[in-house]
mmCIF file of the protein (N, C-alpha, C, O) and its ligand, coordinates in Angstrom:
data_MODEL
# 
_entry.id   MODEL 
# 
loop_
_entity.id 
_entity.type 
_entity.pdbx_number_of_molecules 
1 polymer     1 
2 non-polymer 1 
# 
_entity_poly.entity_id                      1 
_entity_poly.type                           'polypeptide(L)' 
_entity_poly.nstd_linkage                   no 
_entity_poly.nstd_monomer                   no 
_entity_poly.pdbx_seq_one_letter_code       MHREHLDAMTAQQGLPVRDIVCDLDAETTQCPACLATFATAGVTRCPECGLNFGD 
_entity_poly.pdbx_seq_one_letter_code_can   MHREHLDAMTAQQGLPVRDIVCDLDAETTQCPACLATFATAGVTRCPECGLNFGD 
_entity_poly.pdbx_strand_id                 A 
# 
loop_
_entity_poly_seq.entity_id 
_entity_poly_seq.num 
_entity_poly_seq.mon_id 
_entity_poly_seq.hetero 
1 1  MET n 
1 2  HIS n 
1 3  ARG n 
1 4  GLU n 
1 5  HIS n 
1 6  LEU n 
1 7  ASP n 
1 8  ALA n 
1 9  MET n 
1 10 THR n 
1 11 ALA n 
1 12 GLN n 
1 13 GLN n 
1 14 GLY n 
1 15 LEU n 
1 16 PRO n 
1 17 VAL n 
1 18 ARG n 
1 19 ASP n 
1 20 ILE n 
1 21 VAL n 
1 22 CYS n 
1 23 ASP n 
1 24 LEU n 
1 25 ASP n 
1 26 ALA n 
1 27 GLU n 
1 28 THR n 
1 29 THR n 
1 30 GLN n 
1 31 CYS n 
1 32 PRO n 
1 33 ALA n 
1 34 CYS n 
1 35 LEU n 
1 36 ALA n 
1 37 THR n 
1 38 PHE n 
1 39 ALA n 
1 40 THR n 
1 41 ALA n 
1 42 GLY n 
1 43 VAL n 
1 44 THR n 
1 45 ARG n 
1 46 CYS n 
1 47 PRO n 
1 48 GLU n 
1 49 CYS n 
1 50 GLY n 
1 51 LEU n 
1 52 ASN n 
1 53 PHE n 
1 54 GLY n 
1 55 ASP n 
# 
loop_
_struct_asym.id 
_struct_asym.entity_id 
A 1 
B 2 
# 
loop_
_chem_comp.id 
_chem_comp.type 
_chem_comp.mon_nstd_flag 
ALA 'L-peptide linking' y 
ARG 'L-peptide linking' y 
ASN 'L-peptide linking' y 
ASP 'L-peptide linking' y 
CYS 'L-peptide linking' y 
GLN 'L-peptide linking' y 
GLU 'L-peptide linking' y 
GLY 'peptide linking'   y 
HIS 'L-peptide linking' y 
ILE 'L-peptide linking' y 
LEU 'L-peptide linking' y 
MET 'L-peptide linking' y 
PHE 'L-peptide linking' y 
PRO 'L-peptide linking' y 
THR 'L-peptide linking' y 
VAL 'L-peptide linking' y 
ZN  non-polymer         . 
# 
_pdbx_entity_nonpoly.entity_id   2 
_pdbx_entity_nonpoly.name        ? 
_pdbx_entity_nonpoly.comp_id     ZN 
# 
_pdbx_nonpoly_scheme.asym_id         B 
_pdbx_nonpoly_scheme.entity_id       2 
_pdbx_nonpoly_scheme.mon_id          ZN 
_pdbx_nonpoly_scheme.ndb_seq_num     1 
_pdbx_nonpoly_scheme.pdb_seq_num     101 
_pdbx_nonpoly_scheme.auth_seq_num    101 
_pdbx_nonpoly_scheme.pdb_mon_id      ZN 
_pdbx_nonpoly_scheme.auth_mon_id     ZN 
_pdbx_nonpoly_scheme.pdb_strand_id   A 
_pdbx_nonpoly_scheme.pdb_ins_code    . 
# 
loop_
_atom_site.group_PDB 
_atom_site.id 
_atom_site.type_symbol 
_atom_site.label_atom_id 
_atom_site.label_alt_id 
_atom_site.label_comp_id 
_atom_site.label_asym_id 
_atom_site.label_entity_id 
_atom_site.label_seq_id 
_atom_site.pdbx_PDB_ins_code 
_atom_site.Cartn_x 
_atom_site.Cartn_y 
_atom_site.Cartn_z 
_atom_site.occupancy 
_atom_site.B_iso_or_equiv 
_atom_site.pdbx_formal_charge 
_atom_site.auth_seq_id 
_atom_site.auth_comp_id 
_atom_site.auth_asym_id 
_atom_site.auth_atom_id 
_atom_site.pdbx_PDB_model_num 
ATOM   1   N  N  . MET A 1 1  ? -130.112 28.127 -106.735 1.00 0.00 ? 1   MET A N  1 
ATOM   2   C  CA . MET A 1 1  ? -130.453 29.401 -106.087 1.00 0.00 ? 1   MET A CA 1 
ATOM   3   C  C  . MET A 1 1  ? -132.039 29.316 -105.883 1.00 0.00 ? 1   MET A C  1 
ATOM   4   O  O  . MET A 1 1  ? -132.532 29.492 -104.769 1.00 0.00 ? 1   MET A O  1 
ATOM   5   N  N  . HIS A 1 2  ? -132.753 29.057 -106.931 1.00 0.00 ? 2   HIS A N  1 
ATOM   6   C  CA . HIS A 1 2  ? -134.169 29.168 -106.872 1.00 0.00 ? 2   HIS A CA 1 
ATOM   7   C  C  . HIS A 1 2  ? -134.556 27.924 -105.734 1.00 0.00 ? 2   HIS A C  1 
ATOM   8   O  O  . HIS A 1 2  ? -135.394 28.123 -104.855 1.00 0.00 ? 2   HIS A O  1 
ATOM   9   N  N  . ARG A 1 3  ? -133.943 26.830 -105.857 1.00 0.00 ? 3   ARG A N  1 
ATOM   10  C  CA . ARG A 1 3  ? -134.311 25.855 -104.980 1.00 0.00 ? 3   ARG A CA 1 
ATOM   11  C  C  . ARG A 1 3  ? -133.856 26.050 -103.585 1.00 0.00 ? 3   ARG A C  1 
ATOM   12  O  O  . ARG A 1 3  ? -134.557 25.494 -102.739 1.00 0.00 ? 3   ARG A O  1 
ATOM   13  N  N  . GLU A 1 4  ? -132.898 26.678 -103.190 1.00 0.00 ? 4   GLU A N  1 
ATOM   14  C  CA . GLU A 1 4  ? -132.492 26.904 -101.880 1.00 0.00 ? 4   GLU A CA 1 
ATOM   15  C  C  . GLU A 1 4  ? -133.590 28.075 -101.265 1.00 0.00 ? 4   GLU A C  1 
ATOM   16  O  O  . GLU A 1 4  ? -133.930 28.108 -100.082 1.00 0.00 ? 4   GLU A O  1 
ATOM   17  N  N  . HIS A 1 5  ? -134.024 28.934 -102.217 1.00 0.00 ? 5   HIS A N  1 
ATOM   18  C  CA . HIS A 1 5  ? -135.089 29.819 -101.771 1.00 0.00 ? 5   HIS A CA 1 
ATOM   19  C  C  . HIS A 1 5  ? -136.387 29.113 -101.450 1.00 0.00 ? 5   HIS A C  1 
ATOM   20  O  O  . HIS A 1 5  ? -137.022 29.496 -100.467 1.00 0.00 ? 5   HIS A O  1 
ATOM   21  N  N  . LEU A 1 6  ? -136.810 28.173 -102.149 1.00 0.00 ? 6   LEU A N  1 
ATOM   22  C  CA . LEU A 1 6  ? -138.038 27.383 -101.675 1.00 0.00 ? 6   LEU A CA 1 
ATOM   23  C  C  . LEU A 1 6  ? -137.779 26.730 -100.536 1.00 0.00 ? 6   LEU A C  1 
ATOM   24  O  O  . LEU A 1 6  ? -138.735 26.657 -99.764  1.00 0.00 ? 6   LEU A O  1 
ATOM   25  N  N  . ASP A 1 7  ? -136.611 26.151 -100.141 1.00 0.00 ? 7   ASP A N  1 
ATOM   26  C  CA . ASP A 1 7  ? -136.453 25.403 -98.976  1.00 0.00 ? 7   ASP A CA 1 
ATOM   27  C  C  . ASP A 1 7  ? -136.415 26.202 -97.930  1.00 0.00 ? 7   ASP A C  1 
ATOM   28  O  O  . ASP A 1 7  ? -136.812 25.699 -96.879  1.00 0.00 ? 7   ASP A O  1 
ATOM   29  N  N  . ALA A 1 8  ? -135.953 27.612 -97.893  1.00 0.00 ? 8   ALA A N  1 
ATOM   30  C  CA . ALA A 1 8  ? -135.868 28.433 -96.901  1.00 0.00 ? 8   ALA A CA 1 
ATOM   31  C  C  . ALA A 1 8  ? -137.301 28.901 -96.509  1.00 0.00 ? 8   ALA A C  1 
ATOM   32  O  O  . ALA A 1 8  ? -137.654 29.038 -95.338  1.00 0.00 ? 8   ALA A O  1 
ATOM   33  N  N  . MET A 1 9  ? -138.153 29.150 -97.666  1.00 0.00 ? 9   MET A N  1 
ATOM   34  C  CA . MET A 1 9  ? -139.500 29.233 -97.438  1.00 0.00 ? 9   MET A CA 1 
ATOM   35  C  C  . MET A 1 9  ? -140.162 28.410 -96.619  1.00 0.00 ? 9   MET A C  1 
ATOM   36  O  O  . MET A 1 9  ? -140.729 28.725 -95.573  1.00 0.00 ? 9   MET A O  1 
ATOM   37  N  N  . THR A 1 10 ? -140.065 27.101 -97.221  1.00 0.00 ? 10  THR A N  1 
ATOM   38  C  CA . THR A 1 10 ? -140.798 25.916 -96.590  1.00 0.00 ? 10  THR A CA 1 
ATOM   39  C  C  . THR A 1 10 ? -140.320 25.831 -94.873  1.00 0.00 ? 10  THR A C  1 
ATOM   40  O  O  . THR A 1 10 ? -141.100 25.669 -93.934  1.00 0.00 ? 10  THR A O  1 
ATOM   41  N  N  . ALA A 1 11 ? -139.046 25.968 -94.799  1.00 0.00 ? 11  ALA A N  1 
ATOM   42  C  CA . ALA A 1 11 ? -138.437 25.838 -93.366  1.00 0.00 ? 11  ALA A CA 1 
ATOM   43  C  C  . ALA A 1 11 ? -139.092 26.880 -92.590  1.00 0.00 ? 11  ALA A C  1 
ATOM   44  O  O  . ALA A 1 11 ? -139.444 26.621 -91.438  1.00 0.00 ? 11  ALA A O  1 
ATOM   45  N  N  . GLN A 1 12 ? -139.304 28.078 -93.114  1.00 0.00 ? 12  GLN A N  1 
ATOM   46  C  CA . GLN A 1 12 ? -139.653 29.266 -92.296  1.00 0.00 ? 12  GLN A CA 1 
ATOM   47  C  C  . GLN A 1 12 ? -141.182 28.980 -91.941  1.00 0.00 ? 12  GLN A C  1 
ATOM   48  O  O  . GLN A 1 12 ? -141.556 29.024 -90.769  1.00 0.00 ? 12  GLN A O  1 
ATOM   49  N  N  . GLN A 1 13 ? -142.048 28.686 -92.984  1.00 0.00 ? 13  GLN A N  1 
ATOM   50  C  CA . GLN A 1 13 ? -143.363 28.511 -92.702  1.00 0.00 ? 13  GLN A CA 1 
ATOM   51  C  C  . GLN A 1 13 ? -143.718 27.092 -91.972  1.00 0.00 ? 13  GLN A C  1 
ATOM   52  O  O  . GLN A 1 13 ? -144.859 26.734 -91.677  1.00 0.00 ? 13  GLN A O  1 
ATOM   53  N  N  . GLY A 1 14 ? -142.667 26.447 -91.767  1.00 0.00 ? 14  GLY A N  1 
ATOM   54  C  CA . GLY A 1 14 ? -143.016 25.234 -90.924  1.00 0.00 ? 14  GLY A CA 1 
ATOM   55  C  C  . GLY A 1 14 ? -143.736 24.172 -91.731  1.00 0.00 ? 14  GLY A C  1 
ATOM   56  O  O  . GLY A 1 14 ? -144.275 23.215 -91.176  1.00 0.00 ? 14  GLY A O  1 
ATOM   57  N  N  . LEU A 1 15 ? -143.742 24.344 -93.030  1.00 0.00 ? 15  LEU A N  1 
ATOM   58  C  CA . LEU A 1 15 ? -144.747 23.395 -93.888  1.00 0.00 ? 15  LEU A CA 1 
ATOM   59  C  C  . LEU A 1 15 ? -143.719 21.941 -94.144  1.00 0.00 ? 15  LEU A C  1 
ATOM   60  O  O  . LEU A 1 15 ? -142.512 22.044 -94.361  1.00 0.00 ? 15  LEU A O  1 
ATOM   61  N  N  . PRO A 1 16 ? -144.392 20.710 -94.077  1.00 0.00 ? 16  PRO A N  1 
ATOM   62  C  CA . PRO A 1 16 ? -143.676 19.494 -94.416  1.00 0.00 ? 16  PRO A CA 1 
ATOM   63  C  C  . PRO A 1 16 ? -143.446 19.708 -95.994  1.00 0.00 ? 16  PRO A C  1 
ATOM   64  O  O  . PRO A 1 16 ? -144.158 20.434 -96.686  1.00 0.00 ? 16  PRO A O  1 
ATOM   65  N  N  . VAL A 1 17 ? -142.461 19.045 -96.409  1.00 0.00 ? 17  VAL A N  1 
ATOM   66  C  CA . VAL A 1 17 ? -142.400 18.910 -97.830  1.00 0.00 ? 17  VAL A CA 1 
ATOM   67  C  C  . VAL A 1 17 ? -143.581 17.887 -98.343  1.00 0.00 ? 17  VAL A C  1 
ATOM   68  O  O  . VAL A 1 17 ? -144.390 18.151 -99.232  1.00 0.00 ? 17  VAL A O  1 
ATOM   69  N  N  . ARG A 1 18 ? -143.521 16.870 -97.719  1.00 0.00 ? 18  ARG A N  1 
ATOM   70  C  CA . ARG A 1 18 ? -144.662 15.650 -97.896  1.00 0.00 ? 18  ARG A CA 1 
ATOM   71  C  C  . ARG A 1 18 ? -144.436 14.918 -96.758  1.00 0.00 ? 18  ARG A C  1 
ATOM   72  O  O  . ARG A 1 18 ? -143.372 14.321 -96.596  1.00 0.00 ? 18  ARG A O  1 
ATOM   73  N  N  . ASP A 1 19 ? -145.365 14.901 -95.918  1.00 0.00 ? 19  ASP A N  1 
ATOM   74  C  CA . ASP A 1 19 ? -145.446 14.114 -94.598  1.00 0.00 ? 19  ASP A CA 1 
ATOM   75  C  C  . ASP A 1 19 ? -146.259 12.784 -94.664  1.00 0.00 ? 19  ASP A C  1 
ATOM   76  O  O  . ASP A 1 19 ? -146.092 11.844 -93.887  1.00 0.00 ? 19  ASP A O  1 
ATOM   77  N  N  . ILE A 1 20 ? -147.140 12.822 -95.665  1.00 0.00 ? 20  ILE A N  1 
ATOM   78  C  CA . ILE A 1 20 ? -147.835 11.501 -95.936  1.00 0.00 ? 20  ILE A CA 1 
ATOM   79  C  C  . ILE A 1 20 ? -147.603 11.036 -97.433  1.00 0.00 ? 20  ILE A C  1 
ATOM   80  O  O  . ILE A 1 20 ? -147.772 11.753 -98.419  1.00 0.00 ? 20  ILE A O  1 
ATOM   81  N  N  . VAL A 1 21 ? -147.195 9.745  -97.437  1.00 0.00 ? 21  VAL A N  1 
ATOM   82  C  CA . VAL A 1 21 ? -147.044 9.138  -98.708  1.00 0.00 ? 21  VAL A CA 1 
ATOM   83  C  C  . VAL A 1 21 ? -148.151 7.973  -99.068  1.00 0.00 ? 21  VAL A C  1 
ATOM   84  O  O  . VAL A 1 21 ? -148.295 6.910  -98.463  1.00 0.00 ? 21  VAL A O  1 
ATOM   85  N  N  . CYS A 1 22 ? -148.718 8.332  -99.936  1.00 0.00 ? 22  CYS A N  1 
ATOM   86  C  CA . CYS A 1 22 ? -149.842 7.391  -100.479 1.00 0.00 ? 22  CYS A CA 1 
ATOM   87  C  C  . CYS A 1 22 ? -149.090 6.142  -100.957 1.00 0.00 ? 22  CYS A C  1 
ATOM   88  O  O  . CYS A 1 22 ? -148.405 6.204  -101.978 1.00 0.00 ? 22  CYS A O  1 
ATOM   89  N  N  . ASP A 1 23 ? -149.198 5.008  -100.246 1.00 0.00 ? 23  ASP A N  1 
ATOM   90  C  CA . ASP A 1 23 ? -148.344 3.747  -100.778 1.00 0.00 ? 23  ASP A CA 1 
ATOM   91  C  C  . ASP A 1 23 ? -149.502 2.638  -101.326 1.00 0.00 ? 23  ASP A C  1 
ATOM   92  O  O  . ASP A 1 23 ? -150.096 1.926  -100.516 1.00 0.00 ? 23  ASP A O  1 
ATOM   93  N  N  . LEU A 1 24 ? -149.710 2.577  -102.482 1.00 0.00 ? 24  LEU A N  1 
ATOM   94  C  CA . LEU A 1 24 ? -150.740 1.665  -102.856 1.00 0.00 ? 24  LEU A CA 1 
ATOM   95  C  C  . LEU A 1 24 ? -150.167 0.147  -103.022 1.00 0.00 ? 24  LEU A C  1 
ATOM   96  O  O  . LEU A 1 24 ? -150.845 -0.794 -103.434 1.00 0.00 ? 24  LEU A O  1 
ATOM   97  N  N  . ASP A 1 25 ? -148.829 0.075  -102.636 1.00 0.00 ? 25  ASP A N  1 
ATOM   98  C  CA . ASP A 1 25 ? -148.335 -1.147 -102.472 1.00 0.00 ? 25  ASP A CA 1 
ATOM   99  C  C  . ASP A 1 25 ? -148.326 -1.801 -101.198 1.00 0.00 ? 25  ASP A C  1 
ATOM   100 O  O  . ASP A 1 25 ? -147.908 -2.944 -101.015 1.00 0.00 ? 25  ASP A O  1 
ATOM   101 N  N  . ALA A 1 26 ? -148.863 -0.942 -100.208 1.00 0.00 ? 26  ALA A N  1 
ATOM   102 C  CA . ALA A 1 26 ? -149.094 -1.605 -99.013  1.00 0.00 ? 26  ALA A CA 1 
ATOM   103 C  C  . ALA A 1 26 ? -150.415 -2.042 -98.911  1.00 0.00 ? 26  ALA A C  1 
ATOM   104 O  O  . ALA A 1 26 ? -151.278 -1.747 -99.738  1.00 0.00 ? 26  ALA A O  1 
ATOM   105 N  N  . GLU A 1 27 ? -150.627 -2.823 -97.800  1.00 0.00 ? 27  GLU A N  1 
ATOM   106 C  CA . GLU A 1 27 ? -152.077 -3.342 -97.701  1.00 0.00 ? 27  GLU A CA 1 
ATOM   107 C  C  . GLU A 1 27 ? -153.162 -2.348 -97.626  1.00 0.00 ? 27  GLU A C  1 
ATOM   108 O  O  . GLU A 1 27 ? -154.221 -2.387 -98.252  1.00 0.00 ? 27  GLU A O  1 
ATOM   109 N  N  . THR A 1 28 ? -152.766 -1.442 -96.776  1.00 0.00 ? 28  THR A N  1 
ATOM   110 C  CA . THR A 1 28 ? -153.569 -0.206 -96.259  1.00 0.00 ? 28  THR A CA 1 
ATOM   111 C  C  . THR A 1 28 ? -152.792 0.945  -96.691  1.00 0.00 ? 28  THR A C  1 
ATOM   112 O  O  . THR A 1 28 ? -151.584 0.850  -96.908  1.00 0.00 ? 28  THR A O  1 
ATOM   113 N  N  . THR A 1 29 ? -153.507 2.135  -96.837  1.00 0.00 ? 29  THR A N  1 
ATOM   114 C  CA . THR A 1 29 ? -152.733 3.425  -96.918  1.00 0.00 ? 29  THR A CA 1 
ATOM   115 C  C  . THR A 1 29 ? -153.826 4.431  -96.358  1.00 0.00 ? 29  THR A C  1 
ATOM   116 O  O  . THR A 1 29 ? -154.953 4.088  -96.001  1.00 0.00 ? 29  THR A O  1 
ATOM   117 N  N  . GLN A 1 30 ? -153.259 5.890  -96.333  1.00 0.00 ? 30  GLN A N  1 
ATOM   118 C  CA . GLN A 1 30 ? -153.882 6.722  -95.895  1.00 0.00 ? 30  GLN A CA 1 
ATOM   119 C  C  . GLN A 1 30 ? -154.065 7.876  -96.955  1.00 0.00 ? 30  GLN A C  1 
ATOM   120 O  O  . GLN A 1 30 ? -153.057 8.313  -97.510  1.00 0.00 ? 30  GLN A O  1 
ATOM   121 N  N  . CYS A 1 31 ? -155.060 8.285  -97.199  1.00 0.00 ? 31  CYS A N  1 
ATOM   122 C  CA . CYS A 1 31 ? -155.406 9.419  -98.120  1.00 0.00 ? 31  CYS A CA 1 
ATOM   123 C  C  . CYS A 1 31 ? -154.831 10.660 -97.519  1.00 0.00 ? 31  CYS A C  1 
ATOM   124 O  O  . CYS A 1 31 ? -155.032 11.060 -96.372  1.00 0.00 ? 31  CYS A O  1 
ATOM   125 N  N  . PRO A 1 32 ? -153.992 11.293 -98.560  1.00 0.00 ? 32  PRO A N  1 
ATOM   126 C  CA . PRO A 1 32 ? -153.225 12.613 -98.085  1.00 0.00 ? 32  PRO A CA 1 
ATOM   127 C  C  . PRO A 1 32 ? -154.270 13.888 -98.029  1.00 0.00 ? 32  PRO A C  1 
ATOM   128 O  O  . PRO A 1 32 ? -153.966 14.992 -97.578  1.00 0.00 ? 32  PRO A O  1 
ATOM   129 N  N  . ALA A 1 33 ? -155.321 13.598 -98.473  1.00 0.00 ? 33  ALA A N  1 
ATOM   130 C  CA . ALA A 1 33 ? -156.318 14.652 -98.592  1.00 0.00 ? 33  ALA A CA 1 
ATOM   131 C  C  . ALA A 1 33 ? -157.068 14.771 -97.247  1.00 0.00 ? 33  ALA A C  1 
ATOM   132 O  O  . ALA A 1 33 ? -156.955 15.626 -96.369  1.00 0.00 ? 33  ALA A O  1 
ATOM   133 N  N  . CYS A 1 34 ? -158.008 13.483 -97.339  1.00 0.00 ? 34  CYS A N  1 
ATOM   134 C  CA . CYS A 1 34 ? -158.736 13.434 -96.122  1.00 0.00 ? 34  CYS A CA 1 
ATOM   135 C  C  . CYS A 1 34 ? -158.488 12.651 -94.943  1.00 0.00 ? 34  CYS A C  1 
ATOM   136 O  O  . CYS A 1 34 ? -159.334 12.635 -94.049  1.00 0.00 ? 34  CYS A O  1 
ATOM   137 N  N  . LEU A 1 35 ? -157.333 11.947 -94.835  1.00 0.00 ? 35  LEU A N  1 
ATOM   138 C  CA . LEU A 1 35 ? -156.588 11.103 -93.940  1.00 0.00 ? 35  LEU A CA 1 
ATOM   139 C  C  . LEU A 1 35 ? -157.390 9.946  -93.666  1.00 0.00 ? 35  LEU A C  1 
ATOM   140 O  O  . LEU A 1 35 ? -157.260 9.431  -92.555  1.00 0.00 ? 35  LEU A O  1 
ATOM   141 N  N  . ALA A 1 36 ? -158.108 9.503  -94.395  1.00 0.00 ? 36  ALA A N  1 
ATOM   142 C  CA . ALA A 1 36 ? -158.759 8.274  -94.391  1.00 0.00 ? 36  ALA A CA 1 
ATOM   143 C  C  . ALA A 1 36 ? -157.866 7.071  -94.338  1.00 0.00 ? 36  ALA A C  1 
ATOM   144 O  O  . ALA A 1 36 ? -156.900 7.091  -95.100  1.00 0.00 ? 36  ALA A O  1 
ATOM   145 N  N  . THR A 1 37 ? -158.022 6.072  -93.598  1.00 0.00 ? 37  THR A N  1 
ATOM   146 C  CA . THR A 1 37 ? -157.246 4.805  -94.052  1.00 0.00 ? 37  THR A CA 1 
ATOM   147 C  C  . THR A 1 37 ? -158.009 3.754  -94.600  1.00 0.00 ? 37  THR A C  1 
ATOM   148 O  O  . THR A 1 37 ? -159.012 3.392  -93.985  1.00 0.00 ? 37  THR A O  1 
ATOM   149 N  N  . PHE A 1 38 ? -157.677 3.177  -95.712  1.00 0.00 ? 38  PHE A N  1 
ATOM   150 C  CA . PHE A 1 38 ? -158.460 2.207  -96.603  1.00 0.00 ? 38  PHE A CA 1 
ATOM   151 C  C  . PHE A 1 38 ? -157.536 1.139  -97.062  1.00 0.00 ? 38  PHE A C  1 
ATOM   152 O  O  . PHE A 1 38 ? -156.318 1.268  -97.184  1.00 0.00 ? 38  PHE A O  1 
ATOM   153 N  N  . ALA A 1 39 ? -158.322 -0.062 -97.336  1.00 0.00 ? 39  ALA A N  1 
ATOM   154 C  CA . ALA A 1 39 ? -157.513 -1.130 -98.034  1.00 0.00 ? 39  ALA A CA 1 
ATOM   155 C  C  . ALA A 1 39 ? -157.211 -0.580 -99.550  1.00 0.00 ? 39  ALA A C  1 
ATOM   156 O  O  . ALA A 1 39 ? -158.012 0.116  -100.174 1.00 0.00 ? 39  ALA A O  1 
ATOM   157 N  N  . THR A 1 40 ? -156.056 -0.960 -100.001 1.00 0.00 ? 40  THR A N  1 
ATOM   158 C  CA . THR A 1 40 ? -155.750 -0.589 -101.488 1.00 0.00 ? 40  THR A CA 1 
ATOM   159 C  C  . THR A 1 40 ? -156.059 -1.646 -102.464 1.00 0.00 ? 40  THR A C  1 
ATOM   160 O  O  . THR A 1 40 ? -155.920 -1.357 -103.652 1.00 0.00 ? 40  THR A O  1 
ATOM   161 N  N  . ALA A 1 41 ? -156.453 -2.820 -102.146 1.00 0.00 ? 41  ALA A N  1 
ATOM   162 C  CA . ALA A 1 41 ? -156.790 -3.697 -103.132 1.00 0.00 ? 41  ALA A CA 1 
ATOM   163 C  C  . ALA A 1 41 ? -157.785 -3.185 -104.094 1.00 0.00 ? 41  ALA A C  1 
ATOM   164 O  O  . ALA A 1 41 ? -158.897 -2.803 -103.731 1.00 0.00 ? 41  ALA A O  1 
ATOM   165 N  N  . GLY A 1 42 ? -157.393 -3.178 -105.295 1.00 0.00 ? 42  GLY A N  1 
ATOM   166 C  CA . GLY A 1 42 ? -158.296 -2.840 -106.493 1.00 0.00 ? 42  GLY A CA 1 
ATOM   167 C  C  . GLY A 1 42 ? -158.790 -1.322 -106.416 1.00 0.00 ? 42  GLY A C  1 
ATOM   168 O  O  . GLY A 1 42 ? -159.611 -0.902 -107.231 1.00 0.00 ? 42  GLY A O  1 
ATOM   169 N  N  . VAL A 1 43 ? -158.272 -0.537 -105.431 1.00 0.00 ? 43  VAL A N  1 
ATOM   170 C  CA . VAL A 1 43 ? -158.633 0.916  -105.340 1.00 0.00 ? 43  VAL A CA 1 
ATOM   171 C  C  . VAL A 1 43 ? -157.668 1.886  -106.113 1.00 0.00 ? 43  VAL A C  1 
ATOM   172 O  O  . VAL A 1 43 ? -156.442 1.864  -106.003 1.00 0.00 ? 43  VAL A O  1 
ATOM   173 N  N  . THR A 1 44 ? -158.361 2.705  -106.878 1.00 0.00 ? 44  THR A N  1 
ATOM   174 C  CA . THR A 1 44 ? -157.422 3.802  -107.465 1.00 0.00 ? 44  THR A CA 1 
ATOM   175 C  C  . THR A 1 44 ? -158.122 5.237  -106.976 1.00 0.00 ? 44  THR A C  1 
ATOM   176 O  O  . THR A 1 44 ? -157.675 6.327  -107.333 1.00 0.00 ? 44  THR A O  1 
ATOM   177 N  N  . ARG A 1 45 ? -159.180 5.094  -106.184 1.00 0.00 ? 45  ARG A N  1 
ATOM   178 C  CA . ARG A 1 45 ? -159.678 6.415  -105.809 1.00 0.00 ? 45  ARG A CA 1 
ATOM   179 C  C  . ARG A 1 45 ? -159.895 6.401  -104.185 1.00 0.00 ? 45  ARG A C  1 
ATOM   180 O  O  . ARG A 1 45 ? -160.328 5.331  -103.756 1.00 0.00 ? 45  ARG A O  1 
ATOM   181 N  N  . CYS A 1 46 ? -159.683 7.326  -103.322 1.00 0.00 ? 46  CYS A N  1 
ATOM   182 C  CA . CYS A 1 46 ? -160.087 7.276  -102.181 1.00 0.00 ? 46  CYS A CA 1 
ATOM   183 C  C  . CYS A 1 46 ? -161.707 7.162  -101.845 1.00 0.00 ? 46  CYS A C  1 
ATOM   184 O  O  . CYS A 1 46 ? -162.507 8.002  -102.259 1.00 0.00 ? 46  CYS A O  1 
ATOM   185 N  N  . PRO A 1 47 ? -162.071 6.075  -101.083 1.00 0.00 ? 47  PRO A N  1 
ATOM   186 C  CA . PRO A 1 47 ? -163.400 5.766  -100.958 1.00 0.00 ? 47  PRO A CA 1 
ATOM   187 C  C  . PRO A 1 47 ? -163.995 6.827  -100.036 1.00 0.00 ? 47  PRO A C  1 
ATOM   188 O  O  . PRO A 1 47 ? -165.198 6.791  -99.777  1.00 0.00 ? 47  PRO A O  1 
ATOM   189 N  N  . GLU A 1 48 ? -163.262 7.696  -99.572  1.00 0.00 ? 48  GLU A N  1 
ATOM   190 C  CA . GLU A 1 48 ? -163.851 8.775  -98.563  1.00 0.00 ? 48  GLU A CA 1 
ATOM   191 C  C  . GLU A 1 48 ? -164.139 10.267 -99.524  1.00 0.00 ? 48  GLU A C  1 
ATOM   192 O  O  . GLU A 1 48 ? -165.225 10.845 -99.543  1.00 0.00 ? 48  GLU A O  1 
ATOM   193 N  N  . CYS A 1 49 ? -163.217 10.601 -100.097 1.00 0.00 ? 49  CYS A N  1 
ATOM   194 C  CA . CYS A 1 49 ? -163.074 11.961 -100.609 1.00 0.00 ? 49  CYS A CA 1 
ATOM   195 C  C  . CYS A 1 49 ? -163.326 11.695 -102.281 1.00 0.00 ? 49  CYS A C  1 
ATOM   196 O  O  . CYS A 1 49 ? -163.975 12.492 -102.958 1.00 0.00 ? 49  CYS A O  1 
ATOM   197 N  N  . GLY A 1 50 ? -162.758 10.539 -102.801 1.00 0.00 ? 50  GLY A N  1 
ATOM   198 C  CA . GLY A 1 50 ? -162.756 10.201 -104.266 1.00 0.00 ? 50  GLY A CA 1 
ATOM   199 C  C  . GLY A 1 50 ? -161.336 10.958 -104.913 1.00 0.00 ? 50  GLY A C  1 
ATOM   200 O  O  . GLY A 1 50 ? -161.213 11.251 -106.102 1.00 0.00 ? 50  GLY A O  1 
ATOM   201 N  N  . LEU A 1 51 ? -160.486 11.158 -104.039 1.00 0.00 ? 51  LEU A N  1 
ATOM   202 C  CA . LEU A 1 51 ? -159.227 11.625 -104.466 1.00 0.00 ? 51  LEU A CA 1 
ATOM   203 C  C  . LEU A 1 51 ? -158.513 10.401 -105.436 1.00 0.00 ? 51  LEU A C  1 
ATOM   204 O  O  . LEU A 1 51 ? -158.296 9.265  -105.016 1.00 0.00 ? 51  LEU A O  1 
ATOM   205 N  N  . ASN A 1 52 ? -158.224 10.832 -106.697 1.00 0.00 ? 52  ASN A N  1 
ATOM   206 C  CA . ASN A 1 52 ? -157.763 9.652  -107.723 1.00 0.00 ? 52  ASN A CA 1 
ATOM   207 C  C  . ASN A 1 52 ? -156.179 9.554  -107.727 1.00 0.00 ? 52  ASN A C  1 
ATOM   208 O  O  . ASN A 1 52 ? -155.402 10.421 -108.126 1.00 0.00 ? 52  ASN A O  1 
ATOM   209 N  N  . PHE A 1 53 ? -155.837 8.186  -107.143 1.00 0.00 ? 53  PHE A N  1 
ATOM   210 C  CA . PHE A 1 53 ? -154.211 8.016  -107.017 1.00 0.00 ? 53  PHE A CA 1 
ATOM   211 C  C  . PHE A 1 53 ? -153.957 7.278  -108.336 1.00 0.00 ? 53  PHE A C  1 
ATOM   212 O  O  . PHE A 1 53 ? -152.811 6.851  -108.478 1.00 0.00 ? 53  PHE A O  1 
ATOM   213 N  N  . GLY A 1 54 ? -154.689 7.092  -109.160 1.00 0.00 ? 54  GLY A N  1 
ATOM   214 C  CA . GLY A 1 54 ? -154.353 6.437  -110.561 1.00 0.00 ? 54  GLY A CA 1 
ATOM   215 C  C  . GLY A 1 54 ? -153.701 7.511  -111.472 1.00 0.00 ? 54  GLY A C  1 
ATOM   216 O  O  . GLY A 1 54 ? -153.662 8.714  -111.216 1.00 0.00 ? 54  GLY A O  1 
ATOM   217 N  N  . ASP A 1 55 ? -153.160 6.861  -112.650 1.00 0.00 ? 55  ASP A N  1 
ATOM   218 C  CA . ASP A 1 55 ? -152.538 7.827  -113.526 1.00 0.00 ? 55  ASP A CA 1 
ATOM   219 C  C  . ASP A 1 55 ? -153.802 8.496  -114.402 1.00 0.00 ? 55  ASP A C  1 
ATOM   220 O  O  . ASP A 1 55 ? -153.576 9.365  -115.244 1.00 0.00 ? 55  ASP A O  1 
HETATM 221 ZN ZN . ZN  B 2 .  ? -159.524 10.915 -99.156  1.00 0.00 2 101 ZN  A ZN 1 
# 
């Protein structure tokens, strides 16, 4: 019931559940925060905004 409520609210507000997936297995990826595209090799933080993708 709670889950259905959340889905309904999300649909109502037109919010994407998750439209950008940060894929560090890809050669390049896009930061979900600042939308910068960067090479993933050896990177655990976004070079633009510093968002940490590591654990
Ligand atoms: Zn960023």
